[in-house]
Structure formats: C-alpha cells, structure tokens
C-alpha positions as CSV (number, residue, x, y, z in Angstrom):
1,M,-79.7,15.3,7.4
2,S,-78.1,18.6,7.7
3,G,-74.6,17.4,8.9
4,S,-74.1,14.3,6.8
5,S,-73.0,15.7,3.5
6,G,-69.4,16.6,2.5
7,G,-67.4,13.9,4.3
8,G,-66.1,16.4,6.9
9,G,-66.7,15.1,10.3
10,G,-64.9,14.4,13.5
11,G,-63.4,11.0,12.6
12,K,-59.8,10.1,13.3
13,K,-57.1,11.2,10.8
14,K,-54.4,8.8,9.7
15,A,-50.8,9.9,10.3
16,R,-48.9,10.5,7.1
17,I,-45.2,10.4,6.4
18,E,-44.4,13.3,4.1
19,I,-41.9,12.0,1.5
20,I,-40.9,15.4,-0.1
21,P,-38.9,16.6,2.9
22,L,-37.2,13.2,3.1
23,I,-36.2,13.4,-0.6
24,D,-34.8,16.9,0.0
25,V,-32.6,15.7,2.9
26,I,-31.4,12.7,0.9
27,F,-30.4,15.0,-2.1
28,F,-28.7,17.4,0.3
29,L,-26.6,14.6,1.8
30,L,-25.8,13.2,-1.7
31,A,-24.6,16.6,-2.9
32,T,-22.5,17.1,0.3
33,F,-20.7,13.8,-0.2
34,V,-20.2,14.5,-3.9
35,L,-18.7,17.9,-3.2
36,F,-16.5,16.5,-0.4
37,T,-15.2,13.7,-2.7
38,L,-14.4,16.1,-5.5
39,S,-12.5,18.4,-3.1
40,L,-10.0,15.7,-2.1
41,N,-6.5,16.0,-3.6
42,K,-5.7,12.6,-5.0
43,T,-2.2,11.7,-6.1
44,A,-1.9,9.5,-9.1
45,G,1.6,8.3,-8.2
46,V,2.7,5.2,-6.4
47,R,2.9,5.3,-2.6
48,V,6.2,6.9,-1.3
49,D,7.2,8.2,2.1
50,L,7.5,11.9,1.3
51,P,10.0,14.1,3.1
52,K,8.6,16.7,5.5
53,A,8.7,20.5,5.0
54,S,7.1,23.3,6.9
55,T,6.4,25.4,3.9
56,T,4.1,23.1,1.9
57,E,0.9,24.3,0.2
58,A,-2.1,22.7,-1.4
59,R,-1.8,21.6,-5.0
60,D,-4.1,21.4,-7.9
61,P,-3.7,17.9,-9.6
62,S,-5.6,18.9,-12.7
63,A,-3.7,18.8,-16.0
64,S,-0.7,17.1,-14.3
65,V,1.3,13.9,-14.3
66,T,3.0,12.4,-11.3
67,I,6.5,11.1,-11.5
68,S,7.5,9.1,-8.4
69,V,11.0,7.9,-7.3
70,T,10.9,5.1,-4.8
71,A,13.4,4.4,-2.0
72,E,14.9,1.6,-4.1
73,G,15.5,4.0,-7.0
74,G,12.5,2.8,-9.1
75,V,10.6,5.3,-11.2
76,A,6.8,5.4,-11.7
77,W,4.7,7.4,-14.2
78,N,1.4,8.1,-12.3
79,D,0.7,4.7,-10.8
80,A,2.6,2.6,-13.4
81,V,6.1,1.5,-12.5
82,I,8.4,2.1,-15.5
83,G,12.1,1.8,-16.3
84,L,14.4,4.8,-16.5
85,D,14.8,4.2,-20.2
86,D,11.0,4.6,-20.6
87,L,10.9,7.9,-18.7
88,I,12.3,10.3,-21.4
89,P,9.8,9.2,-24.1
90,R,6.9,9.6,-21.7
91,I,8.0,13.1,-20.7
92,Q,8.4,14.0,-24.4
93,A,5.0,12.6,-25.3
94,W,3.4,14.5,-22.3
95,G,5.1,17.7,-23.6
96,V,3.6,17.2,-27.0
97,A,0.2,16.4,-25.6
98,T,0.1,19.5,-23.3
99,N,2.2,21.9,-25.4
100,K,4.6,21.9,-22.4
101,E,2.0,23.6,-20.3
102,G,1.1,20.6,-18.2
103,K,2.3,20.3,-14.6
104,I,4.8,17.7,-13.4
105,L,4.4,16.6,-9.8
106,L,7.6,15.0,-8.5
107,N,7.2,12.6,-5.6
108,A,10.4,11.3,-4.1
109,D,10.7,9.0,-1.2
110,G,12.6,10.5,1.7
111,E,15.1,7.6,1.5
112,S,15.7,7.9,-2.2
113,R,19.1,9.1,-3.5
114,Y,19.3,12.9,-4.2
115,S,21.3,12.3,-7.4
116,Q,18.5,10.0,-8.8
117,V,15.8,12.5,-8.0
118,F,17.4,15.8,-9.0
119,G,20.3,14.6,-11.1
120,Y,18.3,12.6,-13.5
121,V,14.5,13.0,-13.2
122,L,14.3,16.7,-12.6
123,N,17.1,17.3,-15.2
124,E,15.1,15.3,-17.9
125,V,11.9,17.2,-17.1
126,R,13.6,20.5,-17.5
127,K,15.4,19.5,-20.7
128,A,12.0,18.6,-22.1
129,G,11.0,22.2,-21.6
130,F,8.6,22.0,-18.7
131,K,8.3,25.1,-16.5
132,K,5.7,23.9,-14.0
133,I,7.5,21.4,-11.8
134,L,6.1,20.8,-8.3
135,I,8.1,18.8,-5.7
136,E,5.8,17.3,-3.1
137,A,6.4,17.0,0.6
138,K,4.4,16.2,3.7
139,T,3.5,19.1,6.0
140,A,5.7,19.2,9.0
141,P,4.7,20.9,12.2
142,K,6.1,24.4,12.4
143,S,8.8,24.9,15.0
144,T,8.4,27.9,17.3
C-alpha cells in the first residue's frame, strides 16, 4: 500500500492544447491589422487620374476636406459631386467650422482644364481665407 496514494503514477498523460499563447497570437495579429489600416492614407474625394510629379510627399488627411475637379470639369466636395454654384457656400461653411485652419486637398484630373482648377477653384479657396491648400499628384519615377 505504500505506492497507491496521491494519484501520481506512471500512467499516460493526455496532450493539451494551451489556449493562452493562441489568444496572444490572435491579439497580436488583430493589433497589427488595425495599425496597418489606420496608417493608410485615404482620400475622401472622387476618383480622378492625378498628374505625376517627382516631388510629392505624404499627406495627413486629418482636419481636411477634398475638392476634386474631374476631366469633364465637374467638381466634387469629398465624395459628393456638386455644382460650381454650391462650391462657394461649402468653402465658406468649412471656413467657419474650422476657423480657416482646416486643410483643403485639391485633386484635379490630369486632363482637366487649368483655368477651371486654378482660375476658379483655387481662387475661391484663397478668397475664403484658407492658407493650407495642398495640390495632390501621383509620385513619378525620378529621372537620373
């Protein structure tokens, strides 16, 4: 009777799957995907074919609005297509909402007319008192 107490013995042990390390890996992957998604620069404007420039730099889309000019001459405020007569009131309202400290991101299709982009849209943004106007372009390969 000397070896029968305590339940210790030489029997087979069952294999166990440890769940704690699995949960750690899942949370690590989740955090990685969340941080990656947050780091993406998203443009709120409509899709336009931006002109290319070799001196582009990354932008911060926070506290900004995107004004897009399409190849056909249409204007969009973020992702909503608007008429030219609706642009000035929206710019003025954005100026009041942000105390003219908000950023204006100007997207213009490479095929759009220069006079429409700069002669009208950029002029109206400047008349409204905005100082932070960013003109977007695609990164072109640098020539050597």
